Backbone bond lengths (Angstrom), bond angles and torsions (degrees), N, CA, C in turn:
res aa  C-N    CA-C-N  psi(-1)  N-CA   C-N-CA  omega(-1)  CA-C   N-CA-C  phi
1 X - - - 1.458 - - 1.527 109.31 -
2 X 1.303 115.60 134.35 1.459 121.68 179.06 1.525 109.81 -73.82
3 X 1.343 117.10 133.70 1.464 118.60 -179.99 1.527 109.82 -83.84
4 X 1.311 114.92 142.86 1.461 121.89 -179.79 1.519 107.97 -93.60
5 X 1.309 117.18 130.74 1.459 121.23 176.75 1.521 108.54 -84.76
6 X 1.337 115.18 137.36 1.460 120.58 -179.36 1.522 109.70 -128.52
7 X 1.321 115.25 159.78 1.454 120.43 174.91 1.526 109.20 -139.02
8 X 1.316 114.52 148.04 1.463 120.93 176.05 1.522 107.77 -88.01
9 X 1.330 116.63 141.59 1.455 120.12 178.27 1.518 109.19 -141.90
10 X 1.317 115.28 161.66 1.454 121.49 178.97 1.521 108.40 -113.58
11 X 1.317 115.58 132.01 1.452 121.44 178.74 1.523 107.79 -114.28
12 X 1.336 118.81 113.56 1.466 121.02 -177.42 1.530 111.77 -53.80
13 X 1.307 115.03 128.99 1.455 120.82 179.08 1.519 114.66 83.36
14 X 1.327 117.09 -12.29 1.460 120.41 -178.50 1.525 112.82 -118.46
15 X 1.323 118.87 -19.27 1.465 121.28 179.64 1.513 113.05 100.86
16 X 1.327 115.79 -159.90 1.457 122.02 -177.52 1.517 110.86 -85.77
17 X 1.333 115.28 154.10 1.456 120.84 178.15 1.512 110.19 -143.56
18 X 1.307 115.69 173.62 1.457 122.91 178.23 1.521 106.31 -133.08
19 X 1.331 117.44 131.20 1.460 119.21 -179.92 1.525 109.93 -136.29
20 X 1.314 114.48 150.63 1.460 121.23 176.94 1.520 108.18 -77.59
21 X 1.320 116.83 138.20 1.462 120.93 177.88 1.525 110.73 -111.52
22 X 1.321 116.35 9.78 1.458 122.22 173.67 1.522 107.33 -139.21
23 X 1.318 116.18 167.99 1.464 120.34 -178.93 1.521 111.82 -60.50
24 X 1.327 115.31 141.32 1.464 121.16 178.45 1.520 107.55 -112.79
25 X 1.347 117.20 119.47 1.468 118.27 178.21 1.530 110.69 -66.93
26 X 1.306 117.23 151.45 1.469 121.41 179.24 1.522 109.63 -54.23
27 X 1.317 115.82 128.94 1.467 120.79 -179.16 1.515 113.85 77.60
28 X 1.328 117.23 4.11 1.462 121.28 -178.38 1.520 112.08 -74.94
29 X 1.308 116.69 150.36 1.458 122.72 178.23 1.520 108.75 -86.59
30 X 1.310 116.11 127.37 1.462 121.00 179.23 1.519 109.84 -87.75
31 X 1.325 118.04 -41.67 1.464 121.00 -176.40 1.512 109.70 -156.64
32 X 1.301 115.74 143.13 1.460 121.31 175.77 1.522 107.73 -146.74
33 X 1.310 116.95 130.14 1.463 120.96 179.65 1.514 109.55 -155.23
34 X 1.313 115.86 148.85 1.462 120.72 175.19 1.528 107.93 -72.60
35 X 1.329 118.03 148.03 1.467 119.56 178.92 1.528 110.88 -66.37
36 X 1.310 116.71 146.93 1.456 121.16 176.15 1.521 109.99 -66.30
37 X 1.325 116.47 -39.38 1.465 121.67 179.87 1.516 109.22 -157.50
38 X 1.329 115.46 152.52 1.463 121.93 176.82 1.520 107.88 -154.64
39 X 1.319 116.57 152.32 1.463 120.28 175.19 1.522 109.25 -150.56
40 X 1.324 115.51 157.28 1.456 122.02 179.16 1.527 108.44 -80.07
41 X 1.311 116.35 136.02 1.458 121.51 177.63 1.534 110.36 -61.28
42 X 1.325 116.53 144.56 1.472 120.90 178.61 1.525 111.72 -55.21
43 X 1.324 117.35 -31.09 1.469 119.92 -178.60 1.525 112.41 -72.65
44 X 1.341 117.46 -15.22 1.467 120.98 -177.20 1.521 114.22 -115.62
45 X 1.337 118.45 5.95 1.468 119.97 -175.03 1.520 113.58 -59.58
46 X 1.316 118.68 -27.09 1.456 120.59 -179.34 1.511 114.34 -79.22
47 X 1.339 117.13 -11.85 1.460 118.63 -175.60 1.522 115.45 -128.62
48 X 1.352 118.46 -4.76 1.461 121.72 -179.13 1.528 109.59 -123.92
49 X 1.330 116.42 131.07 1.465 122.58 -179.81 1.529 110.07 -65.64
50 X 1.330 117.40 132.59 1.461 122.61 179.56 1.522 112.33 -73.36
51 X 1.332 117.27 -14.01 1.461 121.09 -179.54 1.513 113.52 -93.38
52 X 1.338 116.53 -55.16 1.471 120.75 -174.57 1.526 112.85 -108.79
53 X 1.328 117.63 -1.93 1.470 124.11 177.52 1.533 113.45 61.99
54 X 1.337 116.55 28.22 1.460 121.70 176.99 1.520 109.27 -91.17
55 X 1.340 116.64 139.67 1.476 120.59 175.13 1.509 108.60 -75.09
56 X 1.330 116.21 133.14 1.467 122.08 178.89 1.520 109.16 -138.83
57 X 1.321 115.82 148.42 1.463 120.77 176.77 1.524 110.33 -72.44
58 X 1.327 116.18 -31.88 1.461 120.80 -177.25 1.524 109.27 -133.04
59 X 1.330 116.84 127.51 1.463 121.98 -179.49 1.522 110.32 -128.07
60 X 1.348 116.09 149.96 1.460 122.13 176.36 1.525 108.79 -88.75
61 X 1.314 116.80 132.95 1.461 122.20 -178.83 1.530 109.87 -88.72
62 X 1.340 117.41 142.28 1.465 121.88 174.34 1.521 107.34 -62.15
63 X 1.324 117.44 127.12 1.465 120.77 -175.88 1.531 112.49 -72.25
64 X 1.328 117.99 -18.66 1.465 121.31 -178.74 1.534 112.33 -85.92
65 X 1.336 116.88 -60.00 1.468 119.80 -175.67 1.528 112.65 -91.40
66 X 1.313 116.97 -18.24 1.457 124.20 179.49 1.532 112.57 59.17
67 X 1.335 116.85 18.02 1.458 121.82 -179.63 1.526 111.12 -108.59
68 X 1.328 116.54 -53.33 1.468 121.15 -179.06 1.526 109.77 -70.81
69 X 1.318 116.02 144.82 1.472 121.47 179.23 1.520 108.92 -131.78
70 X 1.349 115.00 146.58 1.461 120.82 -173.99 1.522 112.17 -134.91
71 X 1.343 115.51 155.21 1.468 122.38 178.04 1.523 110.98 -58.67
72 X 1.337 115.06 -47.41 1.460 121.40 -175.78 1.525 108.80 -161.61
73 X 1.327 116.25 179.61 1.471 121.15 -176.60 1.529 112.26 -63.47
74 X 1.323 117.53 -36.99 1.473 118.51 -178.39 1.530 110.90 -69.76
75 X 1.318 117.59 -36.73 1.470 121.01 176.70 1.537 109.36 -65.33
76 X 1.315 116.69 -39.11 1.462 121.57 178.57 1.528 110.59 -65.17
77 X 1.331 117.74 -41.30 1.475 121.03 178.20 1.529 110.80 -63.68
78 X 1.328 117.37 -42.94 1.468 120.62 179.47 1.533 111.26 -62.74
79 X 1.316 117.62 -33.08 1.474 121.74 -177.62 1.529 112.94 -86.56
80 X 1.322 117.97 -7.27 1.456 120.72 -173.17 1.529 113.37 -59.19
81 X 1.319 118.25 -38.91 1.473 119.77 -178.49 1.530 111.53 -60.86
82 X 1.329 117.12 -30.75 1.464 121.48 177.81 1.529 110.54 -84.38
83 X 1.325 116.69 -36.99 1.463 121.41 -172.35 1.532 114.67 -84.63
84 X 1.329 118.95 -24.04 1.474 120.26 -169.07 1.524 114.67 -58.82
85 X 1.320 119.00 -40.52 1.467 119.60 -179.32 1.519 112.02 -74.37
86 X 1.343 117.32 -37.83 1.452 119.07 179.21 1.524 110.83 -73.46
87 X 1.327 117.67 -26.24 1.462 122.26 -178.74 1.535 110.20 -59.04
88 X 1.316 116.13 -44.77 1.464 121.16 179.58 1.527 110.26 -60.99
89 X 1.332 116.18 -44.31 1.465 120.97 -179.30 1.527 111.27 -65.96
90 X 1.327 116.59 -44.67 1.462 120.59 -179.90 1.522 111.06 -63.38
91 X 1.318 116.51 -39.68 1.470 121.30 179.29 1.522 110.22 -62.36
92 X 1.327 116.69 -40.93 1.468 120.71 -179.36 1.528 112.65 -68.88
93 X 1.329 117.41 -22.69 1.467 121.57 -178.38 1.528 113.93 -89.65
94 X 1.335 116.57 -12.84 1.483 119.12 -177.45 1.509 111.54 -50.60
95 X 1.307 119.80 138.27 1.468 128.92 7.12 1.532 113.33 -90.94
96 X 1.316 117.67 5.54 1.470 120.04 179.21 1.526 109.90 -78.29
97 X 1.310 115.91 154.76 1.472 121.34 177.33 1.525 108.09 -126.72
98 X 1.343 117.82 130.66 1.464 119.56 177.05 1.527 110.54 -67.04
99 X 1.318 116.30 159.90 1.462 120.96 178.99 1.522 109.82 -67.75
100 X 1.317 115.73 164.13 1.469 121.28 178.96 1.527 111.13 -56.61
101 X 1.335 117.47 -44.91 1.463 119.88 -177.05 1.530 112.03 -68.18
102 X 1.328 118.50 -32.38 1.466 120.77 176.58 1.530 109.45 -68.55
103 X 1.328 117.15 -42.20 1.471 120.28 179.10 1.530 110.98 -64.48
104 X 1.333 116.89 -40.16 1.455 120.14 179.08 1.530 110.84 -67.03
105 X 1.327 117.28 -42.64 1.469 120.81 177.71 1.527 110.35 -60.77
106 X 1.324 117.03 -40.53 1.472 120.56 178.08 1.522 110.45 -63.21
107 X 1.325 117.52 -42.05 1.467 120.12 178.80 1.527 110.97 -62.96
108 X 1.322 117.48 -37.17 1.468 120.37 177.11 1.521 109.32 -63.91
109 X 1.329 116.90 -45.88 1.466 120.71 -179.40 1.522 112.15 -66.15
110 X 1.335 117.62 -32.21 1.460 121.74 -178.78 1.533 112.82 -82.99
111 X 1.326 117.88 -7.60 1.461 121.17 -175.84 1.515 111.21 -68.23
112 X 1.340 117.19 122.51 1.468 120.34 -178.61 1.519 113.03 -63.64
113 X 1.322 119.66 -23.20 1.463 123.07 -179.83 1.521 111.34 -58.15
114 X 1.337 116.28 -32.66 1.461 119.21 -178.59 1.518 112.25 -67.86
115 X 1.327 117.26 -20.87 1.458 121.16 -177.09 1.518 113.28 -102.92
116 X 1.340 118.08 -0.37 1.457 120.19 -178.82 1.520 109.84 -111.69
117 X 1.321 115.58 164.31 1.461 118.63 178.59 1.526 109.37 -76.02
118 X 1.317 115.58 151.11 1.462 120.73 179.90 1.521 108.73 -116.19
119 X 1.313 115.38 163.26 1.457 119.93 175.44 1.525 108.16 -63.55
120 X 1.319 116.22 151.74 1.461 119.22 -178.87 1.513 112.54 -61.70
121 X 1.341 117.71 -28.16 1.459 120.03 -178.74 1.517 112.31 -74.97
122 X 1.337 116.91 -13.53 1.456 120.48 179.28 1.524 109.11 -103.55
123 X 1.311 116.09 135.78 1.448 120.38 176.95 1.515 107.84 -125.35
124 X 1.337 116.39 119.87 1.455 120.44 179.50 1.526 109.43 -90.30
125 X 1.312 115.69 146.66 1.450 120.63 175.02 1.529 109.09 -72.85
126 X 1.303 117.20 148.77 1.452 120.77 174.32 1.519 108.68 -77.65
127 X 1.325 117.28 165.17 1.455 121.37 178.44 1.527 110.81 -60.53
128 X 1.333 116.86 -36.90 1.456 121.08 179.68 1.528 111.34 -62.65
129 X 1.342 117.47 -33.23 1.459 120.74 -179.69 1.528 111.65 -71.98
130 X 1.350 117.72 -16.42 1.456 121.56 177.36 1.530 111.85 -87.99
131 X 1.331 116.78 -12.03 1.463 119.86 -177.58 1.518 110.61 -71.42
132 X 1.313 114.93 145.93 1.460 118.96 173.94 1.529 109.16 -142.13
């Protein structure tokens, strides 16, 4: 499959965008990337796994922060690298819970990708570009 070249651009009043700079075949993928960060909304914590985001009737609660919930022990272990730094913060805030946007911002700040080098073809936004 031929790769499509893309470029980031800024549109005044509308924000940043991504556009193809070469022909895109019908049904072709322009861009695909894993999210930098994601979290379950506070309104859904009782029914959505914090690791794989699957809806479940029964979830296991993190014994430390008592906020995050997981399908099972293996799902919790896989999510630990993302959850470990926020777990300490959530535990210290009990019984209060930060808003969804505060938790998401914390996950972005805790993401190790921001502190490591990236391939030249990838360009990460600065923290200032995420401000609104």
